[in-house]
Structure formats: structure tokens, C-alpha cells
N, C-alpha and C positions, 0 to 999 in steps of 0.2 A: 238554382232550379226554380222555375215559376210554376205555381199550382194552377191547373186548369179549373175553371168554375164548376165543371162537371165531375170533379174528383169523387169517385165512388166510395165515400166513407162507410156507407152502410154495407156495401158488398165486401169491402175489406174487413169489416167487423165480422161479417158472416164467415168469411174464409178463415179468419183467426180462430174463431170458435171451433170450426170444423177441424182444422189442423191440430189445434191444441188438444181437444178432447179425443180426436182420433188417435193421436200419438199416445195419449194416456191409456187408451184401451190396449194398445200394443205393449206398453210398459207393464201394465197389470198382468198381461198374459205371460210376458217373459219373467218377471220377478216372481210370479206365482209358480211358474215352472221351476225356477231356481230354488224356491222355498218349499218345494214339494206340496204345493196346494194347501198349505196351512193358512187359516184365516189371518194370522198375524202378518204373513208375508204380504197379503193384499192391503192390510191396514198401513204397513210401513210405506209401500209405494204410493198409496193415495195421500198419506201425510206429506211425503216428500214432494209430490206433484203440487199439492196445495200451497206448500211453502214457496215453491218456485213461482206460482201464480201471484202470491202476495208480494214478494219482493220485486217481481217484474212490474207489477202495477204501480208500486211506489216509485220505481225509477222512471216509468213512463210518465207519471204525474209530474215529477220534477222536470223532465224534459219539456213538458207543456208550459211550465212556468218560466223557463229560461230560453226557449228557442222560438223563433218566428215560424210562420207556416212553411216557408221554404225548407228550413232545416228540419222541421218536424216530418215533412214528407220524406226527406232523405232518411231520417232515422227509422220511420215506419217501414219503408221498402228494404232498407239494409237489415233491420231486425227480422223481417219476414224471411229474407233470403238466408240469413245466418241460421235461424231456427230450422229452416227446411234442410239445410246442409247438415246440421246436427242430427236431425232425424234420419236423413239419408245415410250418414256415415256411422250411425250408432251400432248396427250389427258388426261392421268391420272393426270398430274400436273395441267393442266388447269381446269379440273373439280374440283380437290381438292381446288384450290384457289377460284373458283366460289362458291362452297358450303360452304366453311369456312367463307365467308364474307357476306353472305346474311342478317345477323342480324346487320351489322354495317353500319354507314352512308357512309363509303367510298366503299361500296360493288359495286357501279356502276363504279368505276374507276379501282380497282385492277384486274378484269378479262382482261381488255384491256391492262394494263401494263404487266400482265403475258403473254398474247399472243404475244405482241411485243418483250418482253424479250426472250421468247423461240425461236421466229423466228430469232431474232438477233444472239442468241447463236448458233443455228444450222448452219446458213450461215457463221458465224465467224469460227467455228471449221472446217467445210468442206473446207473453203477457205485457211486454213493453208496448206492443202495438195497440192494445185495447184503449188505454187512455188517450192515445194520440188520435185514434179513430173517433173517439168522442169529441175531442177538441176540434178536429177538422170538420166534423159533421154538424157542429153546433154553430148557428149563425147568430152571433150576438147582435149585430147591427139591425137585423130584421125583427128581433124580439122573439124568435122562435126557439128559445133555449130548451124549453121542456119538450117541445115536439121533436126537435132534432136529436136530443139525448135519448128519448124513448125509442125512436126508430133505430138508432145505432145499437142500443141495448137489446132491443127485440131481435135485430139481425144476428147479434152475437149469440143470444140464447138459441135461436133457430139453428145456427151453425153448430153449437155445442150439442144439440140433439142429433143433427144429421151426421156428425162425425163418427160417433160410436156405431150408429146404425150402418153407415157406409162401410166401416171397417169390418164389423162382425157379420153382417148379412149380405155383403157384396164381395168385398176384397178377399176375405178369408174363406169364401166359398170356393175359390180357385187358386189362391196364392198361399205360399208359405209365409211364416212370420217375417222372415228376412226380406222377402219380396214385397210384403205389405209395407214395411218401413220404406222401401225404395219408391213404391208407388205414391205413398203419402208425401215423401220428400219431393218428388218431381212435380206433384200437384202444387205444393207450396212454391216451388221455383216458378212454375207457370203463372201462378197468381201474381208473384212479384214482377214478372215480365209484363203482365197486363197492366199493372199499376204504373209502370214506366211509360206506358202509352198515353197516360193522362197528364204527363208532366214533361217539360222540356229539361231533361236531365243532362248532367255533365257526362262526357264520354267515359271517364273511369268507372262510374257506376253502371253504365250500360255494358261496358266490357266485363265487369265483374259478374253481372247478371247473365251475360251470354256464357261465361265460363261455368257458372252454376248449372245452366241448362245442359251443357255438354257433359258435365260430371254426373248429373242426374240421369240422363239417358244412358250413359255408359254403365252406371250402377244398376239400373233396371235390367239391362241385358245380362250383366254379369250375374246378378242374383237369380234371374230366371233360369239360367243355365247351371247354377250351382247345385250340389247334392246336399242341400240343407245343412251347410257347415255350421250355422249358428246353433241349432239345436244339438247337433252332434258334439259340439265343443262344450255345451253347457250340461249335457246329460250326465247324471251320476251313474258311474259304473257299478254293477252288482258286486257285492262282497262275496269273497270265497276264502275259506280258511287257508287254502293252499295259495301262497303268494305268487307262485309261478304261473297260475292261471289268470289270464287277462282276457276280459270279455270286450270284444269290439262291437260297435253298433253295426248291425246288418241292415236295418231298415228304419226309416222315420216316416210316419204317416201323420199329417196334420189336417185337421178339420176345424171348423169354427167351434166345435164342441170340445176340442181338446187335442193334446199331443201324445202320440203313442210311439214308443221306441222299442225295437226288438234287438236282442243281443244273441249272437250265435253261440250255442253250447251243444256240441255234438255228443257230449258225455251224458248230460242229465236232461236234455231237452232245452230248446231255445227259451230265453227268459224274456218276458213281456213287461214293460213298464208303461203305466198310464199316468200322465201328469207327473212324471219323474219319480214315481214310487212303484214298488213291485206290484204286479198285477196278475202274475201267473206264469206257468210254463206250458210248453207244448207236449210234455211227456204224457203218454197214455199207457205206460207199462206199470201195472200194480206191483210187480216185483221190484222195480227200481224205485217207484213211489217218491220221486224227488220233489213232487209238488203235493204230497199228502192227499192223493186221490182216494185213499181209503175212507176219507170223510164223506165222500159222495157214494162210494160203493156200498157202504154199510146200510144206506137208505133202502137198498133193495130188500134187505132182511127186515128192516123196521117198518116199512110200508110196502108189503108185497103187492105186485100186480096193480100199480097205479095207472088208471086209464088216462087221466088228464093231468099234465105236468106243466107248471109254470116256472120259467127260469128268468130271474131278474138280474141282468148283468151278464152279457155273453162273453166278454173278454176275448180270448183267443179261441174259445169254443171247445176246450178240453172237457169241461163238465157236461156240456151239451152232448158231446159225443158219447160219453159214458151213460148218461141218462137215456139216450135213444136205444140203448141195448137192454134196458130193464124189461123183463117179461110183462106183457099186458099193456104196454104203453100204446095208446091210440092217437094221442095228440100232445104236442109240446109247443106251448106258446113261449117265445123268447122275446124279452124286452131289453133293448140296448139303446142307450141314449147317444152313443157315439158311433156313427156309421163307418168310421175309419177302421174299426176292427175287421170289417168285412174284407177290406183290401189285404190285410195280413192273413186272414183265414184262407184266402184264395191260394196262398203259397204253401199250405199244408194239406195234402190230399185227403187225409182221413177226416179232419175237421170240416174241410170243404164239402166232402161227399155227404156228410150228415146234414149240412145246410140245404142240400137239394132233396132231402127225404121229404116226401109228401106229407108226413105227419108233423113236420116242423113248420111253424108259422112265425115269421120274424116281424117284430113291431119296433120301429125306430121311434123312440120317444121316452117320456118320463114314466117310471114304474108306478108311481102313485096315481098319475092321471089315467094310466091304462086300467088299473084296478077299479077305479071309480066307475068305469064303463062296463065292468064285468058283473054278471048276475051273482048273487050270493050262492054259496055252496057249489062252486064250479070245480075246484081243483082238489085232487087227491094228494098231490105232492107239490110243495112250493120250495124252490131252492134259490137263495139270493147270494150272488157272488159279490158281496159287499167289499168295498175298499177299506182302507185303514180308518178307524173310528175318529182319528184326530184331524182328518181332512175337512176342508170347507164343505158344507152341505151334507156331511155324513149323517146327521140327525134325521134327514129326510127318509132314511131307510131304517134307522135304529130306534126311532121314537115310539112311545106308547101309542100315539095316534096312528102311526103307520102300521104297526104290528096288529092293532085292533082291526084296521081296515083289511089287512091280509087275512086275518083269521075269519072274518065274515065271508070271505070268498072261498074258503076251504070246505070241502064236502065232509060229512060225518066220518070220523076215523082218519081224517087227513093229517098230514105232517108238514111242518115248516122247518127248514134248516137254513141257517145263515152263518156267515163267518163273523165272529165277534172281534177278530184281530186282537185278542188279548184284553178287551174291555170287560171287566167284571160287571160294570153297570149295564152293559148290553144284555147280559144274561139275566140280571136282576129285573130289568125292564120287561124282558120276555116272560119271566115268571109272574109278573103282575098282570099279564094278559092271558097266559095259558096255565091251566091247572098243573101241567107237568112240563117244565123246561129245565133241561140239564145240559151239561157241557159234554161234548165228545171231542177230545183234543181242544181245538179253539172254535169248534162249531157249536152254536146253540141249536139244539134240536127240540122242537116244541110240539106238543100234542095234547089231546084231552085225556089220554091215559099214559101210564108209565111205560115208555117204550124200551127202557133198559132191560126189561125181562125178555124182550124179543132177541137180545144178543145171545142168550143162552139156550134158545130153542134148538132142538136137534135139527130142524129143517133150515136153520139160518145159513149153514155152510152151503147147502144145496141152492138156496136162493141166490147167493153170490156166484156160485158156479154157473148159473144159468144166464148171467149177464153177457150179452153177445152183441155189441155195437156192430153195425154193418154186417150182421150175420157171422161175425168172427168171434169165437169165444175168447174171453180175456184170460181165463184160468184153465189149467189142465188138472188132471187127477193128482199130479205131484205137488199141487199148490195148496193142499188142504191146511198145512201148518201155517202158511202165510195168511190164509183166510181166518183161521182160528185166532191168530194174533190180531187181526183187524177187529174181530168180534169180542175181544177181551174187555171185561168191565174196567180194567185199569185205565182205559182211555177216558172214562167218564168222571164227572165231578158235579156237585150240586151247589146251590147258592150258599147254604151255611158254611160249607167247607171253604169256598172262595172268600167269603166275608171274613173268616177267621185269619186268612193269609194276608189280606190286603191292609188290615189294621185301621180301617175307617168304615163308617156306615156306608153301605151301597145306596145309590140314588137312582130314581127312575128318570130316564131320558125322555124329554118332551120336545115338542116342536119349538117351545119358547125358551127353555133353559139352556139348550145347546151345550150341555156339560162336557160331552166328549170332545168338543172342538175348542172350548175355552177353559172352563174351570179345571178339567182334568185332561186337557189337550196336550199335544206335544209342543214343547217350546221350540221356537225358531232358533236353531243353533248355527254357529258359523260354518259347521261342516255341511249344512244343507246347501250351501252356496258353491260347493265344489268338491264334494266327496268323490274320491276315486276317479277323477277325470283321467 
């Protein structure tokens, strides 16, 4: 194979950076989903990918020392095509491994090993090309070594920046993860074909490249028509004490902000998973109370007639539906970072109806950024549907800094309630910001006065009886005992009581220490990679 004088080493270097870092973005997304969004899952996949880059660069450097330009060009194009095919075939191979091991005891480990191996291979093969691009782009005879090297390197950096941006802000705006793999793979094959045009190659290499193109095009069409089988196969099924109950995936919604999976459950309300962890249920019946909606309903007695309500975290909209029925509510601001939930909500008439209520104002974005724009003393009631405290970025809603910001936006006599998801440090942090912060089940309810006394007020039962979302009463006169159970002080706990149980000093969560995610976070277990498939 003879190299053309115009061989585009800089363009090839840019393409390698784009493909390699674009693929890394997808692997972070997949492995984070498999690891239930724990910070350790992201660290593991990043470390694996960097190892692949290091070993690939070493091999590429050795090829440059032992091959002439003709063979180097063949190695570059072949590596580019092989790496692209690995990216293209990764979803199929990962699903195949996952489904073939569901009946074995090691089924919880092999999907993780397969994902890490595929990520390593793709980064390894792409990285072989980078030293070759440097070698071919540097003209020793003309004395332009530094100039040639800097341009090739700059092109690679530019591609490394463009790749994640292209995947996150363009491809994932319309494509599923599996389709994004296919698009990235066919892009790599197309680049390989273009490089062939700058060289007089042997027919076998051209034939192999043409075959790759056909496979790439077929894969894109197949994945575009599929029902998101990649996420369906990797999703962790909800646990139920009754082994006869099996939950099947009913819907998968993907956005660049995250992955949402719903499971059909006609008995207790459909189950919603966000980022492969429990996120809520669609149940709205307080008698069934399968999703502990008593935690939201008691707020009607603790803060009667709230005019302005803020909900951070919409999820499937069950809490928003209940809050819309509180007497006196004039406006509900809902902040949700993932617009994909709106697609699911549209399938549930009651939750969807409330979203069309003129009092409800939806804001897609970050809760902290939203609060910074709101005047102080605005809300009478703030309810945060926080996810598990051990997930990545959970401190953004649990830290002392955020709770201080939220308190400043509350009107006098206001109330803030959020799900601690079992973190004692979350309640301790709230108690460092509010004079009175106590636990109701796993809810931290915070105020300037002791709200627990309101549970025993004679009018508390009446306050709950008046909750009527969509003008339909939740309770009847026969439900007084259920309501009294909701209002029992047995649901409550305070910081000293929790500290005595946990056996260690409680700590304040801050934006910097991230203790719920790291120091006291959830370890990444093998079961995270395949529980209940």
C-alpha cells in the first residue's frame, strides 16, 4: 500500500479522539446504569478505559518503531475499523452475555466483566491509532517535527472534546443508548473508508472495509427498530417477597439526562426506576399505601393551607397529584431535571391531569439553580423527592449548603420535607440548618417550630380528610382510623435517638465532603450488575 502525500493525519487524529471519547461517554452511561449510579461505578469504568488507552498507545508506539509507512497506514485503518466494529457490536455482545447467564450462579458477575472488557477493547484498539497518526503526521525530513506533532495532538484534543459533546447533546437527544453505539460505530467505519481513499490499498482491505460498512448500516437500522432491548436486559427487576411475582419491563424512556424504566404492577401500582434504582410508584390510594404516601399526606396537617408549594423531583407525579389536593394551594412549582418522566406521566390519567392544572408550573432543570433565581420567603411548603443518598450527586440536594438555600426561600412558618432514604446524616444535617428537624418514617420534616405537636391536634384528621386532588376526595368517613394511624407519633424520631442506634457520631453533609456518596455510601456489589434480571 502506497501512502499519498496528502494523507490526512490530523483529520485521522481528530476522528480517533472523537470516536474514543464518544464511546467512553456511552460506556460510562451503561456501566453507571448497571452499577445503579454509584460514584464507584463511574470510577471503575473510567479507570478501565484509561488502562485501555495506555496499553493501546504502547502498542501503537511499538508499531511505529518496527513498521514502515505503508504498513503503519494499514495498521491505522485496520485498527480504526476493528475499534468501530467493537463499538457497533457492543450492545449485541453485552445482551448476549447477559441473557446466556441468567440461569447460572455467576450471572451477576459476567455482565459486569463483559461491559468492562468491551470498554477496554474499544479504548485499546482506538488508542493504537494515535501514535501512528503522530508518526505519519510528522515530517522528519523537513525539520517540522514540533509543528507536525503539535497539530496532530491539537486535532486529537479537539476530537476528544467534540466526541462527548456530540454524543450527549446531539445523538442522545433523539437516540437510545444502543442506537448511539450503532451511530458511533458507523461513523468510525465511514472514517476508515475515507482514509482508504488516500491510499492505494490491497483489495482484501477494501473488501473488509466494505463489509464493515454493510454491517454498520444493517446494525443502525436494526437498533433503530428495536424496543430498547439493551436497557431491558440490563435493568434490575424489583424485589418482591413473593417469588411467584415477576415484574416485567413495560416501558423504557431514555433522555440524555438519564434512563427511566417502568414495571407493570396491577396490584400495588406500577413501579418506576430511575437510573436503575427505585424511584416511586403510581399508586394514589392511601388505603393501599404501597408507596408510603402517608409521608406526603401528613404535611396537610403539619402546614395547613399552603399557598405556594415547591416540588423538587417530579418522578412519576404521584406526590404532585396529592399536593395539588391540599386546601389553599394557589401555585405549585415543580422542578425536574429529566424531561423523560413527562413521557411516562402521559400514560397515567390522574398524574397527567394534574400536570395540566393551571396552578402547576413545570421547570425542567436543576433544583439548586432554580432556587437561586427565586426571591427569599416565597414558599410555604417545599417537598423534595430525593433519590437514594448513596447515588452520585446526591449531596447536591442533601448538603448543608443546599438546605440553607432552600430555607432562605421559605416563607415564615414554612415547612420543608425530603426523603432521607435511611441516611441518619441527612437528618443530622437538616438539624444543623433548622431549629426543628425530625424524622417521620424516612422523611426529614424541617421547620422553625416543633411540628410534631400538630400531629395530635383535634383538627389534624379533618385537615387530611379535606385533601381532594382533581376535586376527588381521597378519604371517606370510614377512613378515620387510617388517618389516625398516619398521624401517630410512633412514626417520628429525633437526632439523639438515631445517633444512639447507629453507633457512630453523625456528620454534617456538605458540598465538599460527599460523605453519603463515598465515606458512608453504598459499596458497589456484584449483585448491582445483574440483580433480578
